[in-house]
Every structure is written in structure tokens, then in C-alpha cells.
N, CA, C and O atoms as a Maestro MAE file, in Angstrom:
{
 s_m_m2io_version
 :::
 2.0.0
}

f_m_ct {
 s_m_title
 :::
 protein
 m_atom[272] {
  # First column is atom index #
  i_m_mmod_type
  r_m_x_coord
  r_m_y_coord
  r_m_z_coord
  i_m_residue_number
  s_m_chain_name
  s_m_pdb_residue_name
  s_m_pdb_atom_name
  i_m_atomic_number
  :::
  1 25 70.939 54.951 31.858 1 A "MET " " N  " 7
  2 3 70.147 53.928 32.498 1 A "MET " " CA " 6
  3 2 69.118 54.558 33.443 1 A "MET " " C  " 6
  4 15 67.947 54.178 33.437 1 A "MET " " O  " 8
  5 25 69.562 55.517 34.248 2 A "ALA " " N  " 7
  6 3 68.645 56.152 35.189 2 A "ALA " " CA " 6
  7 2 67.511 56.863 34.455 2 A "ALA " " C  " 6
  8 15 66.349 56.761 34.850 2 A "ALA " " O  " 8
  9 25 67.848 57.575 33.400 3 A "VAL " " N  " 7
  10 3 66.823 58.292 32.629 3 A "VAL " " CA " 6
  11 2 65.822 57.312 32.040 3 A "VAL " " C  " 6
  12 15 64.620 57.581 32.050 3 A "VAL " " O  " 8
  13 25 66.287 56.192 31.531 4 A "ASN " " N  " 7
  14 3 65.382 55.193 30.966 4 A "ASN " " CA " 6
  15 2 64.437 54.634 32.021 4 A "ASN " " C  " 6
  16 15 63.255 54.432 31.742 4 A "ASN " " O  " 8
  17 25 64.935 54.380 33.223 5 A "ILE " " N  " 7
  18 3 64.080 53.880 34.302 5 A "ILE " " CA " 6
  19 2 63.005 54.905 34.630 5 A "ILE " " C  " 6
  20 15 61.829 54.564 34.756 5 A "ILE " " O  " 8
  21 25 63.410 56.155 34.769 6 A "LEU " " N  " 7
  22 3 62.439 57.211 35.088 6 A "LEU " " CA " 6
  23 2 61.398 57.357 33.990 6 A "LEU " " C  " 6
  24 15 60.212 57.523 34.277 6 A "LEU " " O  " 8
  25 25 61.827 57.298 32.741 7 A "LYS " " N  " 7
  26 3 60.881 57.396 31.626 7 A "LYS " " CA " 6
  27 2 59.942 56.198 31.601 7 A "LYS " " C  " 6
  28 15 58.740 56.359 31.392 7 A "LYS " " O  " 8
  29 25 60.477 54.998 31.813 8 A "ASP " " N  " 7
  30 3 59.642 53.789 31.827 8 A "ASP " " CA " 6
  31 2 58.562 53.861 32.896 8 A "ASP " " C  " 6
  32 15 57.453 53.361 32.707 8 A "ASP " " O  " 8
  33 25 58.893 54.487 34.021 9 A "GLU " " N  " 7
  34 3 57.942 54.626 35.125 9 A "GLU " " CA " 6
  35 2 57.093 55.885 35.017 9 A "GLU " " C  " 6
  36 15 56.298 56.186 35.908 9 A "GLU " " O  " 8
  37 25 57.268 56.630 33.907 10 A "GLU " " N  " 7
  38 3 56.530 57.857 33.629 10 A "GLU " " CA " 6
  39 2 56.661 58.878 34.761 10 A "GLU " " C  " 6
  40 15 55.684 59.504 35.172 10 A "GLU " " O  " 8
  41 25 57.893 59.027 35.253 11 A "VAL " " N  " 7
  42 3 58.200 59.983 36.312 11 A "VAL " " CA " 6
  43 2 58.609 61.305 35.675 11 A "VAL " " C  " 6
  44 15 59.437 61.339 34.765 11 A "VAL " " O  " 8
  45 25 58.017 62.393 36.164 12 A "GLU " " N  " 7
  46 3 58.443 63.712 35.717 12 A "GLU " " CA " 6
  47 2 59.753 64.035 36.417 12 A "GLU " " C  " 6
  48 15 59.862 63.878 37.633 12 A "GLU " " O  " 8
  49 25 60.746 64.486 35.662 13 A "PHE " " N  " 7
  50 3 62.038 64.790 36.249 13 A "PHE " " CA " 6
  51 2 62.727 65.868 35.436 13 A "PHE " " C  " 6
  52 15 62.361 66.148 34.294 13 A "PHE " " O  " 8
  53 25 63.723 66.457 36.047 14 A "GLY " " N  " 7
  54 3 64.543 67.446 35.366 14 A "GLY " " CA " 6
  55 2 65.987 66.994 35.424 14 A "GLY " " C  " 6
  56 15 66.349 66.106 36.195 14 A "GLY " " O  " 8
  57 25 66.792 67.612 34.607 15 A "SER " " N  " 7
  58 3 68.211 67.257 34.600 15 A "SER " " CA " 6
  59 2 69.037 68.501 34.330 15 A "SER " " C  " 6
  60 15 68.535 69.510 33.835 15 A "SER " " O  " 8
  61 25 70.300 68.407 34.663 16 A "PHE " " N  " 7
  62 3 71.234 69.511 34.449 16 A "PHE " " CA " 6
  63 2 72.605 68.912 34.190 16 A "PHE " " C  " 6
  64 15 73.037 68.022 34.922 16 A "PHE " " O  " 8
  65 25 73.285 69.377 33.178 17 A "ASP " " N  " 7
  66 3 74.627 68.896 32.851 17 A "ASP " " CA " 6
  67 2 75.635 69.602 33.749 17 A "ASP " " C  " 6
  68 15 76.030 70.736 33.476 17 A "ASP " " O  " 8
  69 25 76.046 68.936 34.808 18 A "LEU " " N  " 7
  70 3 76.971 69.520 35.773 18 A "LEU " " CA " 6
  71 2 78.327 69.847 35.172 18 A "LEU " " C  " 6
  72 15 79.045 70.702 35.690 18 A "LEU " " O  " 8
  73 25 78.680 69.185 34.100 19 A "LEU " " N  " 7
  74 3 79.985 69.429 33.486 19 A "LEU " " CA " 6
  75 2 80.052 70.797 32.809 19 A "LEU " " C  " 6
  76 15 81.131 71.252 32.430 19 A "LEU " " O  " 8
  77 25 78.903 71.447 32.657 20 A "THR " " N  " 7
  78 3 78.883 72.770 32.028 20 A "THR " " CA " 6
  79 2 79.034 73.899 33.034 20 A "THR " " C  " 6
  80 15 79.197 75.056 32.646 20 A "THR " " O  " 8
  81 25 78.981 73.577 34.328 21 A "ASP " " N  " 7
  82 3 79.040 74.624 35.352 21 A "ASP " " CA " 6
  83 2 79.765 74.098 36.584 21 A "ASP " " C  " 6
  84 15 79.176 73.420 37.426 21 A "ASP " " O  " 8
  85 25 81.043 74.420 36.676 22 A "ASN " " N  " 7
  86 3 81.875 73.904 37.760 22 A "ASN " " CA " 6
  87 2 81.374 74.343 39.141 22 A "ASN " " C  " 6
  88 15 81.463 73.583 40.105 22 A "ASN " " O  " 8
  89 25 80.852 75.565 39.234 23 A "GLU " " N  " 7
  90 3 80.353 76.062 40.515 23 A "GLU " " CA " 6
  91 2 79.166 75.222 41.009 23 A "GLU " " C  " 6
  92 15 79.093 74.876 42.188 23 A "GLU " " O  " 8
  93 25 78.250 74.903 40.110 24 A "VAL " " N  " 7
  94 3 77.099 74.073 40.468 24 A "VAL " " CA " 6
  95 2 77.578 72.663 40.839 24 A "VAL " " C  " 6
  96 15 77.098 72.080 41.811 24 A "VAL " " O  " 8
  97 25 78.515 72.123 40.070 25 A "MET " " N  " 7
  98 3 79.025 70.781 40.352 25 A "MET " " CA " 6
  99 2 79.648 70.716 41.743 25 A "MET " " C  " 6
  100 15 79.372 69.788 42.503 25 A "MET " " O  " 8
  101 25 80.485 71.694 42.080 26 A "GLU " " N  " 7
  102 3 81.105 71.719 43.393 26 A "GLU " " CA " 6
  103 2 80.062 71.912 44.496 26 A "GLU " " C  " 6
  104 15 80.182 71.336 45.577 26 A "GLU " " O  " 8
  105 25 79.048 72.717 44.219 27 A "GLY " " N  " 7
  106 3 77.976 72.928 45.193 27 A "GLY " " CA " 6
  107 2 77.202 71.656 45.483 27 A "GLY " " C  " 6
  108 15 76.877 71.376 46.637 27 A "GLY " " O  " 8
  109 25 76.902 70.883 44.444 28 A "ILE " " N  " 7
  110 3 76.197 69.606 44.624 28 A "ILE " " CA " 6
  111 2 77.057 68.651 45.446 28 A "ILE " " C  " 6
  112 15 76.550 67.968 46.335 28 A "ILE " " O  " 8
  113 25 78.346 68.601 45.155 29 A "GLN " " N  " 7
  114 3 79.238 67.720 45.906 29 A "GLN " " CA " 6
  115 2 79.273 68.111 47.383 29 A "GLN " " C  " 6
  116 15 79.246 67.238 48.251 29 A "GLN " " O  " 8
  117 25 79.332 69.394 47.677 30 A "LYS " " N  " 7
  118 3 79.334 69.859 49.071 30 A "LYS " " CA " 6
  119 2 77.986 69.604 49.735 30 A "LYS " " C  " 6
  120 15 77.922 69.126 50.867 30 A "LYS " " O  " 8
  121 25 76.916 69.926 49.022 31 A "TYR " " N  " 7
  122 3 75.565 69.763 49.575 31 A "TYR " " CA " 6
  123 2 75.295 68.315 49.960 31 A "TYR " " C  " 6
  124 15 74.748 68.038 51.028 31 A "TYR " " O  " 8
  125 25 75.681 67.403 49.091 32 A "SER " " N  " 7
  126 3 75.386 65.994 49.334 32 A "SER " " CA " 6
  127 2 76.456 65.307 50.174 32 A "SER " " C  " 6
  128 15 76.261 64.183 50.635 32 A "SER " " O  " 8
  129 25 77.587 65.984 50.373 33 A "ASN " " N  " 7
  130 3 78.716 65.392 51.091 33 A "ASN " " CA " 6
  131 2 79.155 64.086 50.425 33 A "ASN " " C  " 6
  132 15 79.490 63.107 51.092 33 A "ASN " " O  " 8
  133 25 79.142 64.103 49.098 34 A "TRP " " N  " 7
  134 3 79.524 62.923 48.328 34 A "TRP " " CA " 6
  135 2 80.312 63.392 47.112 34 A "TRP " " C  " 6
  136 15 79.806 64.204 46.337 34 A "TRP " " O  " 8
  137 25 81.537 62.904 46.922 35 A "PRO " " N  " 7
  138 3 82.416 63.452 45.893 35 A "PRO " " CA " 6
  139 2 82.157 62.968 44.465 35 A "PRO " " C  " 6
  140 15 82.697 63.537 43.516 35 A "PRO " " O  " 8
  141 25 81.344 61.933 44.302 36 A "HIS " " N  " 7
  142 3 81.176 61.339 42.975 36 A "HIS " " CA " 6
  143 2 79.918 61.858 42.285 36 A "HIS " " C  " 6
  144 15 78.929 62.198 42.934 36 A "HIS " " O  " 8
  145 25 79.979 61.911 40.975 37 A "LEU " " N  " 7
  146 3 78.844 62.329 40.158 37 A "LEU " " CA " 6
  147 2 78.543 61.231 39.156 37 A "LEU " " C  " 6
  148 15 79.456 60.461 38.858 37 A "LEU " " O  " 8
  149 25 77.362 61.094 38.618 38 A "PRO " " N  " 7
  150 3 76.199 61.925 38.855 38 A "PRO " " CA " 6
  151 2 75.423 61.473 40.089 38 A "PRO " " C  " 6
  152 15 75.647 60.384 40.619 38 A "PRO " " O  " 8
  153 25 74.508 62.331 40.532 39 A "HIS " " N  " 7
  154 3 73.628 62.024 41.645 39 A "HIS " " CA " 6
  155 2 72.197 61.979 41.129 39 A "HIS " " C  " 6
  156 15 71.824 62.678 40.186 39 A "HIS " " O  " 8
  157 25 71.431 61.154 41.766 40 A "ILE " " N  " 7
  158 3 69.986 61.136 41.566 40 A "ILE " " CA " 6
  159 2 69.394 61.597 42.886 40 A "ILE " " C  " 6
  160 15 69.718 61.047 43.939 40 A "ILE " " O  " 8
  161 25 68.538 62.594 42.840 41 A "TYR " " N  " 7
  162 3 67.839 63.029 44.048 41 A "TYR " " CA " 6
  163 2 66.414 62.527 43.957 41 A "TYR " " C  " 6
  164 15 65.709 62.794 42.984 41 A "TYR " " O  " 8
  165 25 65.996 61.801 44.977 42 A "PHE " " N  " 7
  166 3 64.653 61.233 45.052 42 A "PHE " " CA " 6
  167 2 64.105 61.579 46.418 42 A "PHE " " C  " 6
  168 15 64.724 61.278 47.438 42 A "PHE " " O  " 8
  169 25 62.938 62.213 46.438 43 A "GLU " " N  " 7
  170 3 62.328 62.649 47.689 43 A "GLU " " CA " 6
  171 2 63.294 63.510 48.501 43 A "GLU " " C  " 6
  172 15 63.353 63.403 49.726 43 A "GLU " " O  " 8
  173 25 64.056 64.373 47.802 44 A "GLY " " N  " 7
  174 3 64.934 65.333 48.453 44 A "GLY " " CA " 6
  175 2 66.254 64.794 48.962 44 A "GLY " " C  " 6
  176 15 67.002 65.521 49.616 44 A "GLY " " O  " 8
  177 25 66.559 63.533 48.680 45 A "ARG " " N  " 7
  178 3 67.816 62.937 49.149 45 A "ARG " " CA " 6
  179 2 68.608 62.377 47.970 45 A "ARG " " C  " 6
  180 15 68.047 61.838 47.016 45 A "ARG " " O  " 8
  181 25 69.923 62.523 48.067 46 A "ALA " " N  " 7
  182 3 70.793 61.947 47.037 46 A "ALA " " CA " 6
  183 2 70.718 60.431 47.150 46 A "ALA " " C  " 6
  184 15 70.777 59.876 48.247 46 A "ALA " " O  " 8
  185 25 70.588 59.775 46.023 47 A "ARG " " N  " 7
  186 3 70.467 58.322 45.996 47 A "ARG " " CA " 6
  187 2 71.408 57.751 44.948 47 A "ARG " " C  " 6
  188 15 71.812 58.438 44.009 47 A "ARG " " O  " 8
  189 25 71.748 56.483 45.126 48 A "GLY " " N  " 7
  190 3 72.507 55.756 44.120 48 A "GLY " " CA " 6
  191 2 71.556 55.131 43.117 48 A "GLY " " C  " 6
  192 15 70.347 55.080 43.346 48 A "GLY " " O  " 8
  193 25 72.094 54.662 42.020 49 A "PHE " " N  " 7
  194 3 71.263 54.076 40.977 49 A "PHE " " CA " 6
  195 2 70.479 52.868 41.466 49 A "PHE " " C  " 6
  196 15 69.365 52.625 41.003 49 A "PHE " " O  " 8
  197 25 71.047 52.113 42.393 50 A "TYR " " N  " 7
  198 3 70.373 50.926 42.932 50 A "TYR " " CA " 6
  199 2 69.010 51.282 43.518 50 A "TYR " " C  " 6
  200 15 68.053 50.518 43.392 50 A "TYR " " O  " 8
  201 25 68.930 52.435 44.151 51 A "HIS " " N  " 7
  202 3 67.718 52.812 44.860 51 A "HIS " " CA " 6
  203 2 66.577 53.279 43.969 51 A "HIS " " C  " 6
  204 15 65.426 53.253 44.405 51 A "HIS " " O  " 8
  205 25 66.841 53.691 42.776 52 A "ILE " " N  " 7
  206 3 65.799 54.320 41.954 52 A "ILE " " CA " 6
  207 2 64.579 53.426 41.810 52 A "ILE " " C  " 6
  208 15 63.479 53.808 42.212 52 A "ILE " " O  " 8
  209 25 64.757 52.258 41.251 53 A "GLY " " N  " 7
  210 3 63.624 51.364 41.003 53 A "GLY " " CA " 6
  211 2 62.984 50.866 42.275 53 A "GLY " " C  " 6
  212 15 61.758 50.794 42.364 53 A "GLY " " O  " 8
  213 25 63.792 50.519 43.265 54 A "THR " " N  " 7
  214 3 63.229 49.976 44.490 54 A "THR " " CA " 6
  215 2 62.415 51.020 45.246 54 A "THR " " C  " 6
  216 15 61.343 50.708 45.765 54 A "THR " " O  " 8
  217 25 62.905 52.243 45.315 55 A "LEU " " N  " 7
  218 3 62.170 53.283 46.023 55 A "LEU " " CA " 6
  219 2 60.885 53.655 45.296 55 A "LEU " " C  " 6
  220 15 59.850 53.859 45.931 55 A "LEU " " O  " 8
  221 25 60.941 53.745 43.983 56 A "MET " " N  " 7
  222 3 59.766 54.128 43.219 56 A "MET " " CA " 6
  223 2 58.675 53.074 43.322 56 A "MET " " C  " 6
  224 15 57.492 53.396 43.209 56 A "MET " " O  " 8
  225 25 59.055 51.827 43.534 57 A "LYS " " N  " 7
  226 3 58.071 50.749 43.626 57 A "LYS " " CA " 6
  227 2 57.727 50.411 45.069 57 A "LYS " " C  " 6
  228 15 56.958 49.485 45.325 57 A "LYS " " O  " 8
  229 25 58.298 51.167 46.023 58 A "GLY " " N  " 7
  230 3 57.987 50.941 47.426 58 A "GLY " " CA " 6
  231 2 58.661 49.720 48.022 58 A "GLY " " C  " 6
  232 15 58.249 49.239 49.078 58 A "GLY " " O  " 8
  233 25 59.691 49.211 47.360 59 A "ILE " " N  " 7
  234 3 60.415 48.046 47.861 59 A "ILE " " CA " 6
  235 2 61.484 48.539 48.826 59 A "ILE " " C  " 6
  236 15 62.297 49.388 48.458 59 A "ILE " " O  " 8
  237 25 61.502 48.019 50.070 60 A "PRO " " N  " 7
  238 3 62.527 48.476 51.003 60 A "PRO " " CA " 6
  239 2 63.918 48.107 50.536 60 A "PRO " " C  " 6
  240 15 64.130 47.043 49.953 60 A "PRO " " O  " 8
  241 25 64.859 48.988 50.795 61 A "SER " " N  " 7
  242 3 66.244 48.742 50.449 61 A "SER " " CA " 6
  243 2 66.874 47.844 51.491 61 A "SER " " C  " 6
  244 15 66.493 47.888 52.660 61 A "SER " " O  " 8
  245 25 67.833 47.030 51.082 62 A "ASP " " N  " 7
  246 3 68.550 46.193 52.039 62 A "ASP " " CA " 6
  247 2 69.742 46.922 52.624 62 A "ASP " " C  " 6
  248 15 70.572 46.321 53.305 62 A "ASP " " O  " 8
  249 25 69.828 48.216 52.359 63 A "SER " " N  " 7
  250 3 70.942 49.017 52.845 63 A "SER " " CA " 6
  251 2 70.447 50.389 53.253 63 A "SER " " C  " 6
  252 15 69.575 50.960 52.597 63 A "SER " " O  " 8
  253 25 70.999 50.921 54.334 64 A "ASP " " N  " 7
  254 3 70.675 52.278 54.728 64 A "ASP " " CA " 6
  255 2 71.552 53.286 54.025 64 A "ASP " " C  " 6
  256 15 71.360 54.492 54.181 64 A "ASP " " O  " 8
  257 25 72.508 52.813 53.254 65 A "ASP " " N  " 7
  258 3 73.452 53.682 52.544 65 A "ASP " " CA " 6
  259 2 72.748 54.331 51.365 65 A "ASP " " C  " 6
  260 15 72.277 53.643 50.459 65 A "ASP " " O  " 8
  261 25 72.677 55.665 51.378 66 A "ASP " " N  " 7
  262 3 72.000 56.385 50.304 66 A "ASP " " CA " 6
  263 2 72.663 56.192 48.949 66 A "ASP " " C  " 6
  264 15 72.026 56.410 47.918 66 A "ASP " " O  " 8
  265 25 73.914 55.793 48.929 67 A "PHE " " N  " 7
  266 3 74.657 55.721 47.675 67 A "PHE " " CA " 6
  267 2 74.968 54.303 47.257 67 A "PHE " " C  " 6
  268 15 75.926 54.077 46.518 67 A "PHE " " O  " 8
  269 25 74.192 53.348 47.706 68 A "ALA " " N  " 7
  270 3 74.454 51.942 47.346 68 A "ALA " " CA " 6
  271 2 74.261 51.757 45.859 68 A "ALA " " C  " 6
  272 15 74.431 50.651 45.347 68 A "ALA " " O  " 8
  :::
 }
 m_bond[271] {
  # First column is bond index #
  i_m_from
  i_m_to
  i_m_order
  :::
  1 1 2 1
  2 2 3 1
  3 3 4 2
  4 3 5 1
  5 5 6 1
  6 6 7 1
  7 7 8 2
  8 7 9 1
  9 9 10 1
  10 10 11 1
  11 11 12 2
  12 11 13 1
  13 13 14 1
  14 14 15 1
  15 15 16 2
  16 15 17 1
  17 17 18 1
  18 18 19 1
  19 19 20 2
  20 19 21 1
  21 21 22 1
  22 22 23 1
  23 23 24 2
  24 23 25 1
  25 25 26 1
  26 26 27 1
  27 27 28 2
  28 27 29 1
  29 29 30 1
  30 30 31 1
  31 31 32 2
  32 31 33 1
  33 33 34 1
  34 34 35 1
  35 35 36 2
  36 35 37 1
  37 37 38 1
  38 38 39 1
  39 39 40 2
  40 39 41 1
  41 41 42 1
  42 42 43 1
  43 43 44 2
  44 43 45 1
  45 45 46 1
  46 46 47 1
  47 47 48 2
  48 47 49 1
  49 49 50 1
  50 50 51 1
  51 51 52 2
  52 51 53 1
  53 53 54 1
  54 54 55 1
  55 55 56 2
  56 55 57 1
  57 57 58 1
  58 58 59 1
  59 59 60 2
  60 59 61 1
  61 61 62 1
  62 62 63 1
  63 63 64 2
  64 63 65 1
  65 65 66 1
  66 66 67 1
  67 67 68 2
  68 67 69 1
  69 69 70 1
  70 70 71 1
  71 71 72 2
  72 71 73 1
  73 73 74 1
  74 74 75 1
  75 75 76 2
  76 75 77 1
  77 77 78 1
  78 78 79 1
  79 79 80 2
  80 79 81 1
  81 81 82 1
  82 82 83 1
  83 83 84 2
  84 83 85 1
  85 85 86 1
  86 86 87 1
  87 87 88 2
  88 87 89 1
  89 89 90 1
  90 90 91 1
  91 91 92 2
  92 91 93 1
  93 93 94 1
  94 94 95 1
  95 95 96 2
  96 95 97 1
  97 97 98 1
  98 98 99 1
  99 99 100 2
  100 99 101 1
  101 101 102 1
  102 102 103 1
  103 103 104 2
  104 103 105 1
  105 105 106 1
  106 106 107 1
  107 107 108 2
  108 107 109 1
  109 109 110 1
  110 110 111 1
  111 111 112 2
  112 111 113 1
  113 113 114 1
  114 114 115 1
  115 115 116 2
  116 115 117 1
  117 117 118 1
  118 118 119 1
  119 119 120 2
  120 119 121 1
  121 121 122 1
  122 122 123 1
  123 123 124 2
  124 123 125 1
  125 125 126 1
  126 126 127 1
  127 127 128 2
  128 127 129 1
  129 129 130 1
  130 130 131 1
  131 131 132 2
  132 131 133 1
  133 133 134 1
  134 134 135 1
  135 135 136 2
  136 135 137 1
  137 137 138 1
  138 138 139 1
  139 139 140 2
  140 139 141 1
  141 141 142 1
  142 142 143 1
  143 143 144 2
  144 143 145 1
  145 145 146 1
  146 146 147 1
  147 147 148 2
  148 147 149 1
  149 149 150 1
  150 150 151 1
  151 151 152 2
  152 151 153 1
  153 153 154 1
  154 154 155 1
  155 155 156 2
  156 155 157 1
  157 157 158 1
  158 158 159 1
  159 159 160 2
  160 159 161 1
  161 161 162 1
  162 162 163 1
  163 163 164 2
  164 163 165 1
  165 165 166 1
  166 166 167 1
  167 167 168 2
  168 167 169 1
  169 169 170 1
  170 170 171 1
  171 171 172 2
  172 171 173 1
  173 173 174 1
  174 174 175 1
  175 175 176 2
  176 175 177 1
  177 177 178 1
  178 178 179 1
  179 179 180 2
  180 179 181 1
  181 181 182 1
  182 182 183 1
  183 183 184 2
  184 183 185 1
  185 185 186 1
  186 186 187 1
  187 187 188 2
  188 187 189 1
  189 189 190 1
  190 190 191 1
  191 191 192 2
  192 191 193 1
  193 193 194 1
  194 194 195 1
  195 195 196 2
  196 195 197 1
  197 197 198 1
  198 198 199 1
  199 199 200 2
  200 199 201 1
  201 201 202 1
  202 202 203 1
  203 203 204 2
  204 203 205 1
  205 205 206 1
  206 206 207 1
  207 207 208 2
  208 207 209 1
  209 209 210 1
  210 210 211 1
  211 211 212 2
  212 211 213 1
  213 213 214 1
  214 214 215 1
  215 215 216 2
  216 215 217 1
  217 217 218 1
  218 218 219 1
  219 219 220 2
  220 219 221 1
  221 221 222 1
  222 222 223 1
  223 223 224 2
  224 223 225 1
  225 225 226 1
  226 226 227 1
  227 227 228 2
  228 227 229 1
  229 229 230 1
  230 230 231 1
  231 231 232 2
  232 231 233 1
  233 233 234 1
  234 234 235 1
  235 235 236 2
  236 235 237 1
  237 237 238 1
  238 238 239 1
  239 239 240 2
  240 239 241 1
  241 241 242 1
  242 242 243 1
  243 243 244 2
  244 243 245 1
  245 245 246 1
  246 246 247 1
  247 247 248 2
  248 247 249 1
  249 249 250 1
  250 250 251 1
  251 251 252 2
  252 251 253 1
  253 253 254 1
  254 254 255 1
  255 255 256 2
  256 255 257 1
  257 257 258 1
  258 258 259 1
  259 259 260 2
  260 259 261 1
  261 261 262 1
  262 262 263 1
  263 263 264 2
  264 263 265 1
  265 265 266 1
  266 266 267 1
  267 267 268 2
  268 267 269 1
  269 269 270 1
  270 270 271 1
  271 271 272 2
  :::
 }
}
């Protein structure tokens, strides 16, 4: 779903399969201080799927929680 949203909005993005590298997966979890995967990073911050479309369109979020 996230990839489709990014493609629909013609956003350049990269991806990495965290399941192929346990060290990278653990590093992302520590870096973001969030135990669940996958993560979307937008403007340098980990975000939940809810935020992708709203942030890209400049719509303010109704939550300060990065992982809503």
C-alpha cells in the first residue's frame, strides 16, 4: 500500500528488505526507538502509514504521534 501511494504521487524512493539482514533490522529498530516493522521515513523521521498521504499533500496530522 505504501509503495503504491508513493508511486501514485511520483515520489522517488528507495527500499530495503530488512528481513534479509538482521543487523540492519535491529539497527533500524534501535535508531527509531520503535520495535515494529516496516517503517516509512519521510523528511528524516520514521512515520506510520497514516502519515504518508497527509504529509505529502501538506495536510496537518491530527496526531503528534509519528507512528499513528
